[in-house]
N, C-alpha and C positions, 0 to 999 in steps of 0.2 A: 882367530878364525880360520877354518880350513874348509875349502869347497872343493869337490871333485867334480870334473866335467867329462862327458863322453864326447869324443871328437872323431873325425875321420882322417886325421893327420897320420900319414904313413911313413914319410920320409923324415930322417933325423934333420936334414938341412932345413925343412920347413918348420920343425918343432923348434930348432934353434933360433930361427927368424922370429917366430911368434913369441918365444920367450923374451928375446931382446925388446921387442915391441912392447909386450905387456910390462916389462920392467920399467920402461920409460914412463908408463902411465901409473904404475904401483911400485915405486922404487924400493920400498922397505919390505917388499913381499918376497917370499921364497916360491918359486914357480919351476915346475918340471913336468915333463911328459914321461909316461910309460907306454912306449910303443909296442912293447911286447904283450900287454894286456889286450884282450880281444876288444875292449872298448876304447883303446887308444887314449888312455886317460891323461887328462890335464889336472894336475894338482896345484892349487894356489893356496898359500898360507900367509896370512898377514892380518894387521890390525885395520887398515884402511883401504879395502877394495870393494867394489861393487860387483856381484856376480853377473848382473845384467850387462855392466859395461865389459866384463871380460868376454862374454858371449858375443856382444856386438862386435868387438875388435876382431875376434877369431873369425866370425862370420864375414866381416868386411874384407878379410884376406882370402876368401874362397873356401872356407872349410865350415863343416857343420860343428855345432857346439851346443851342448845342453848339459843341465845340472844332472848328474848321475843320482838316481833315486836309490 
């Protein structure tokens, strides 16, 4: 499963911190940011992750996060 999220993450240091955090919760997933995209894309690919939990973890760290339609 692949899910793409729109965020407001602007700095690579913040993106790296969030990727590390998300990998703790979803260790067998591939997670990356595309900060060059206007929607500051967060992409999560894996078998066992819950999009709502991804959004919650990002939001708990002070950023917006929603599923990109």
